[in-house]
C-alpha positions as protocol buffer text, in pm:
chain_id: "A"
residue {
  index: 1
  type: ILE
  ca { x: 13228 y: 13809 z: 9496 }
}
residue {
  index: 2
  type: HIS
  ca { x: 13489 y: 14081 z: 9477 }
}
residue {
  index: 3
  type: GLY
  ca { x: 13258 y: 14372 z: 9551 }
}
residue {
  index: 4
  type: LEU
  ca { x: 12943 y: 14570 z: 9489 }
}
residue {
  index: 5
  type: TRP
  ca { x: 13045 y: 14920 z: 9387 }
}
residue {
  index: 6
  type: PRO
  ca { x: 12809 y: 15207 z: 9321 }
}
residue {
  index: 7
  type: ASP
  ca { x: 12909 y: 15464 z: 9065 }
}
residue {
  index: 8
  type: LYS
  ca { x: 12760 y: 15780 z: 8926 }
}
residue {
  index: 9
  type: GLU
  ca { x: 12780 y: 15849 z: 8555 }
}
residue {
  index: 10
  type: GLY
  ca { x: 13105 y: 15659 z: 8514 }
}
residue {
  index: 11
  type: THR
  ca { x: 13267 y: 15775 z: 8839 }
}
residue {
  index: 12
  type: LEU
  ca { x: 13328 y: 15510 z: 9103 }
}
residue {
  index: 13
  type: LEU
  ca { x: 13198 y: 15635 z: 9438 }
}
residue {
  index: 14
  type: GLN
  ca { x: 13400 y: 15575 z: 9752 }
}
residue {
  index: 15
  type: TYR
  ca { x: 13393 y: 15665 z: 10122 }
}
residue {
  index: 16
  type: CYS
  ca { x: 13068 y: 15859 z: 10110 }
}
residue {
  index: 17
  type: LYS
  ca { x: 12929 y: 16062 z: 10399 }
}
residue {
  index: 18
  type: PRO
  ca { x: 12787 y: 16028 z: 10649 }
}
residue {
  index: 19
  type: LYS
  ca { x: 13018 y: 15747 z: 10759 }
}
residue {
  index: 20
  type: PRO
  ca { x: 12808 y: 15492 z: 10947 }
}
residue {
  index: 21
  type: LYS
  ca { x: 12936 y: 15257 z: 11213 }
}
residue {
  index: 22
  type: PHE
  ca { x: 12985 y: 14905 z: 11076 }
}
residue {
  index: 23
  type: LYS
  ca { x: 12774 y: 14652 z: 11266 }
}
residue {
  index: 24
  type: LEU
  ca { x: 12901 y: 14294 z: 11284 }
}
residue {
  index: 25
  type: ILE
  ca { x: 12698 y: 14069 z: 11060 }
}
residue {
  index: 26
  type: LYS
  ca { x: 12517 y: 13782 z: 11228 }
}
residue {
  index: 27
  type: ASP
  ca { x: 12303 y: 13476 z: 11174 }
}
residue {
  index: 28
  type: GLN
  ca { x: 12217 y: 13348 z: 10824 }
}
residue {
  index: 29
  type: LEU
  ca { x: 12362 y: 13650 z: 10644 }
}
residue {
  index: 30
  type: LEU
  ca { x: 12696 y: 13581 z: 10815 }
}
residue {
  index: 31
  type: ASP
  ca { x: 12690 y: 13220 z: 10696 }
}
residue {
  index: 32
  type: ASP
  ca { x: 12593 y: 13322 z: 10343 }
}
residue {
  index: 33
  type: LEU
  ca { x: 12867 y: 13585 z: 10319 }
}
residue {
  index: 34
  type: ASP
  ca { x: 13123 y: 13345 z: 10465 }
}
residue {
  index: 35
  type: LYS
  ca { x: 13040 y: 13099 z: 10189 }
}
residue {
  index: 36
  type: ASN
  ca { x: 13011 y: 13343 z: 9895 }
}
residue {
  index: 37
  type: TRP
  ca { x: 13222 y: 13651 z: 9975 }
}
residue {
  index: 38
  type: ILE
  ca { x: 13523 y: 13481 z: 10127 }
}
residue {
  index: 39
  type: GLN
  ca { x: 13773 y: 13682 z: 10330 }
}
residue {
  index: 40
  type: LEU
  ca { x: 14077 y: 13498 z: 10198 }
}
residue {
  index: 41
  type: LYS
  ca { x: 14341 y: 13717 z: 10362 }
}
residue {
  index: 42
  type: TYR
  ca { x: 14232 y: 13621 z: 10712 }
}
residue {
  index: 43
  type: PRO
  ca { x: 14202 y: 13300 z: 10914 }
}
residue {
  index: 44
  type: GLN
  ca { x: 13837 y: 13194 z: 10914 }
}
residue {
  index: 45
  type: THR
  ca { x: 13775 y: 13248 z: 11287 }
}
residue {
  index: 46
  type: HIS
  ca { x: 13922 y: 13599 z: 11278 }
}
residue {
  index: 47
  type: ALA
  ca { x: 13733 y: 13675 z: 10956 }
}
residue {
  index: 48
  type: ARG
  ca { x: 13398 y: 13569 z: 11102 }
}
residue {
  index: 49
  type: ASN
  ca { x: 13453 y: 13742 z: 11438 }
}
residue {
  index: 50
  type: LYS
  ca { x: 13605 y: 14071 z: 11319 }
}
residue {
  index: 51
  type: GLN
  ca { x: 13480 y: 14081 z: 10955 }
}
residue {
  index: 52
  type: PRO
  ca { x: 13761 y: 14308 z: 10829 }
}
residue {
  index: 53
  type: LEU
  ca { x: 13699 y: 14265 z: 10454 }
}
residue {
  index: 54
  type: TRP
  ca { x: 13324 y: 14319 z: 10475 }
}
residue {
  index: 55
  type: GLU
  ca { x: 13373 y: 14622 z: 10697 }
}
residue {
  index: 56
  type: TYR
  ca { x: 13625 y: 14765 z: 10451 }
}
residue {
  index: 57
  type: GLU
  ca { x: 13399 y: 14702 z: 10150 }
}
residue {
  index: 58
  type: TYR
  ca { x: 13095 y: 14848 z: 10320 }
}
residue {
  index: 59
  type: LEU
  ca { x: 13270 y: 15160 z: 10448 }
}
residue {
  index: 60
  type: LYS
  ca { x: 13442 y: 15218 z: 10113 }
}
residue {
  index: 61
  type: HIS
  ca { x: 13156 y: 15135 z: 9875 }
}
residue {
  index: 62
  type: GLY
  ca { x: 12836 y: 15050 z: 10061 }
}
residue {
  index: 63
  type: THR
  ca { x: 12825 y: 15392 z: 10223 }
}
residue {
  index: 64
  type: CYS
  ca { x: 12766 y: 15542 z: 9879 }
}
residue {
  index: 65
  type: CYS
  ca { x: 12429 y: 15374 z: 9844 }
}
residue {
  index: 66
  type: GLN
  ca { x: 12317 y: 15398 z: 10207 }
}
residue {
  index: 67
  type: LYS
  ca { x: 12019 y: 15614 z: 10112 }
}
residue {
  index: 68
  type: VAL
  ca { x: 11882 y: 15314 z: 9921 }
}
residue {
  index: 69
  type: TYR
  ca { x: 12035 y: 15016 z: 10107 }
}
residue {
  index: 70
  type: ASP
  ca { x: 12125 y: 14981 z: 10473 }
}
residue {
  index: 71
  type: GLN
  ca { x: 12422 y: 14761 z: 10561 }
}
residue {
  index: 72
  type: ASN
  ca { x: 12237 y: 14427 z: 10564 }
}
residue {
  index: 73
  type: SER
  ca { x: 12044 y: 14515 z: 10248 }
}
residue {
  index: 74
  type: TYR
  ca { x: 12371 y: 14604 z: 10072 }
}
residue {
  index: 75
  type: PHE
  ca { x: 12524 y: 14263 z: 10149 }
}
residue {
  index: 76
  type: SER
  ca { x: 12199 y: 14078 z: 10077 }
}
residue {
  index: 77
  type: LEU
  ca { x: 12178 y: 14250 z: 9739 }
}
residue {
  index: 78
  type: ALA
  ca { x: 12534 y: 14145 z: 9652 }
}
residue {
  index: 79
  type: LEU
  ca { x: 12446 y: 13784 z: 9734 }
}
residue {
  index: 80
  type: ARG
  ca { x: 12122 y: 13793 z: 9533 }
}
residue {
  index: 81
  type: LEU
  ca { x: 12301 y: 13937 z: 9229 }
}
residue {
  index: 82
  type: LYS
  ca { x: 12574 y: 13674 z: 9257 }
}
residue {
  index: 83
  type: ASP
  ca { x: 12313 y: 13398 z: 9260 }
}
residue {
  index: 84
  type: ARG
  ca { x: 12117 y: 13555 z: 8974 }
}
residue {
  index: 85
  type: PHE
  ca { x: 12427 y: 13574 z: 8755 }
}
residue {
  index: 86
  type: ASP
  ca { x: 12633 y: 13268 z: 8841 }
}
residue {
  index: 87
  type: LEU
  ca { x: 12929 y: 13357 z: 8622 }
}
residue {
  index: 88
  type: LEU
  ca { x: 13135 y: 13049 z: 8706 }
}
residue {
  index: 89
  type: ARG
  ca { x: 12847 y: 12827 z: 8599 }
}
residue {
  index: 90
  type: THR
  ca { x: 12794 y: 13037 z: 8286 }
}
residue {
  index: 91
  type: LEU
  ca { x: 13158 y: 12998 z: 8188 }
}
residue {
  index: 92
  type: GLN
  ca { x: 13141 y: 12625 z: 8255 }
}
residue {
  index: 93
  type: ILE
  ca { x: 12832 y: 12589 z: 8033 }
}
residue {
  index: 94
  type: HIS
  ca { x: 13032 y: 12754 z: 7753 }
}
residue {
  index: 95
  type: ARG
  ca { x: 13321 y: 12513 z: 7811 }
}
residue {
  index: 96
  type: ILE
  ca { x: 13539 y: 12780 z: 7968 }
}
residue {
  index: 97
  type: VAL
  ca { x: 13707 y: 12604 z: 8257 }
}
residue {
  index: 98
  type: PRO
  ca { x: 13990 y: 12689 z: 8495 }
}
residue {
  index: 99
  type: GLY
  ca { x: 14335 y: 12585 z: 8383 }
}
residue {
  index: 100
  type: SER
  ca { x: 14296 y: 12672 z: 8016 }
}
residue {
  index: 101
  type: SER
  ca { x: 14322 y: 12982 z: 7797 }
}
residue {
  index: 102
  type: TYR
  ca { x: 14049 y: 13144 z: 7589 }
}
residue {
  index: 103
  type: THR
  ca { x: 14006 y: 13442 z: 7364 }
}
residue {
  index: 104
  type: PHE
  ca { x: 13865 y: 13765 z: 7499 }
}
residue {
  index: 105
  type: GLU
  ca { x: 13564 y: 13720 z: 7272 }
}
residue {
  index: 106
  type: GLU
  ca { x: 13490 y: 13370 z: 7403 }
}
residue {
  index: 107
  type: ILE
  ca { x: 13479 y: 13494 z: 7763 }
}
residue {
  index: 108
  type: PHE
  ca { x: 13294 y: 13817 z: 7677 }
}
residue {
  index: 109
  type: ASP
  ca { x: 13034 y: 13638 z: 7466 }
}
residue {
  index: 110
  type: ALA
  ca { x: 12974 y: 13368 z: 7728 }
}
residue {
  index: 111
  type: VAL
  ca { x: 12903 y: 13628 z: 7998 }
}
residue {
  index: 112
  type: LYS
  ca { x: 12689 y: 13830 z: 7760 }
}
residue {
  index: 113
  type: THR
  ca { x: 12457 y: 13528 z: 7716 }
}
residue {
  index: 114
  type: VAL
  ca { x: 12328 y: 13587 z: 8071 }
}
residue {
  index: 115
  type: THR
  ca { x: 12367 y: 13963 z: 8100 }
}
residue {
  index: 116
  type: GLN
  ca { x: 12239 y: 14049 z: 7751 }
}
residue {
  index: 117
  type: THR
  ca { x: 12471 y: 14349 z: 7767 }
}
residue {
  index: 118
  type: HIS
  ca { x: 12842 y: 14428 z: 7780 }
}
residue {
  index: 119
  type: PRO
  ca { x: 13035 y: 14300 z: 8082 }
}
residue {
  index: 120
  type: ASP
  ca { x: 13380 y: 14436 z: 8165 }
}
residue {
  index: 121
  type: ILE
  ca { x: 13641 y: 14161 z: 8137 }
}
residue {
  index: 122
  type: LYS
  ca { x: 13957 y: 14252 z: 8330 }
}
residue {
  index: 123
  type: CYS
  ca { x: 14302 y: 14095 z: 8309 }
}
residue {
  index: 124
  type: THR
  ca { x: 14605 y: 14113 z: 8535 }
}
residue {
  index: 125
  type: LYS
  ca { x: 14870 y: 14367 z: 8442 }
}
residue {
  index: 126
  type: GLY
  ca { x: 15156 y: 14227 z: 8240 }
}
residue {
  index: 127
  type: ALA
  ca { x: 15005 y: 13884 z: 8197 }
}
residue {
  index: 128
  type: PRO
  ca { x: 14710 y: 13765 z: 7993 }
}
residue {
  index: 129
  type: GLU
  ca { x: 14522 y: 13621 z: 8289 }
}
residue {
  index: 130
  type: LEU
  ca { x: 14155 y: 13668 z: 8377 }
}
residue {
  index: 131
  type: TYR
  ca { x: 14133 y: 13883 z: 8688 }
}
residue {
  index: 132
  type: GLU
  ca { x: 13773 y: 13993 z: 8718 }
}
residue {
  index: 133
  type: ILE
  ca { x: 13439 y: 14001 z: 8541 }
}
residue {
  index: 134
  type: ALA
  ca { x: 13222 y: 14302 z: 8615 }
}
residue {
  index: 135
  type: ILE
  ca { x: 12854 y: 14327 z: 8538 }
}
residue {
  index: 136
  type: CYS
  ca { x: 12681 y: 14663 z: 8577 }
}
residue {
  index: 137
  type: PHE
  ca { x: 12335 y: 14759 z: 8699 }
}
residue {
  index: 138
  type: THR
  ca { x: 12110 y: 15059 z: 8728 }
}
residue {
  index: 139
  type: PRO
  ca { x: 12126 y: 15237 z: 9067 }
}
residue {
  index: 140
  type: ASN
  ca { x: 11836 y: 15031 z: 9202 }
}
residue {
  index: 141
  type: ALA
  ca { x: 11994 y: 14711 z: 9066 }
}
residue {
  index: 142
  type: ASP
  ca { x: 11671 y: 14630 z: 8884 }
}
residue {
  index: 143
  type: SER
  ca { x: 11823 y: 14601 z: 8537 }
}
residue {
  index: 144
  type: LEU
  ca { x: 12160 y: 14566 z: 8371 }
}
residue {
  index: 145
  type: VAL
  ca { x: 12344 y: 14834 z: 8179 }
}
residue {
  index: 146
  type: PRO
  ca { x: 12654 y: 14811 z: 7958 }
}
residue {
  index: 147
  type: CYS
  ca { x: 12976 y: 14839 z: 8160 }
}
residue {
  index: 148
  type: ARG
  ca { x: 13249 y: 15086 z: 8077 }
}
residue {
  index: 149
  type: GLN
  ca { x: 13538 y: 14890 z: 7934 }
}
residue {
  index: 150
  type: SER
  ca { x: 13858 y: 14896 z: 8136 }
}
residue {
  index: 151
  type: ASP
  ca { x: 14058 y: 14757 z: 7841 }
}
residue {
  index: 152
  type: THR
  ca { x: 14305 y: 14572 z: 8064 }
}
residue {
  index: 153
  type: CYS
  ca { x: 14306 y: 14262 z: 7842 }
}
residue {
  index: 154
  type: ASP
  ca { x: 14512 y: 14231 z: 7526 }
}
residue {
  index: 155
  type: LYS
  ca { x: 14240 y: 14115 z: 7289 }
}
residue {
  index: 156
  type: SER
  ca { x: 14498 y: 13971 z: 7049 }
}
residue {
  index: 157
  type: LYS
  ca { x: 14622 y: 13713 z: 7305 }
}
residue {
  index: 158
  type: ASP
  ca { x: 14450 y: 13423 z: 7474 }
}
residue {
  index: 159
  type: ILE
  ca { x: 14357 y: 13480 z: 7838 }
}
residue {
  index: 160
  type: LEU
  ca { x: 14440 y: 13222 z: 8105 }
}
residue {
  index: 161
  type: PHE
  ca { x: 14153 y: 13128 z: 8334 }
}
residue {
  index: 162
  type: ARG
  ca { x: 14345 y: 13016 z: 8643 }
}
residue {
  index: 163
  type: SER
  ca { x: 14208 y: 12752 z: 8874 }
}
């Protein structure tokens, strides 16, 4: 998981008011996040005890949907959506595996088999390498909608899927 970001009519929402106090995540939700939304920049003990990435993501993005989802619900929703749309497994089923290159269409079409709508495939700047796959939902996350296209991939070149 990279993030769960609310937007409004094509505008990414950030740092919404009122700013709540982040509460350290505990118990099963902590274990689930630690397994699925890994805080790679930090040693594991520090990450679990201080939760800097999750705090940052919640205060930057989660605050913008706090009328619908409290903090735990926001993180639980991200985990449920990740499990519902297992993109790594989807790519694997379509023979798209880390360490090889694929066309934009191959990656796009593979993801679309599970979303039934347009994902946003993002590449790193200056290099044809897969960076991120975004799938977009209605505000209540009850159905998918076509994503705006960021057009960061050169569709005429193969895209490396790094391991």
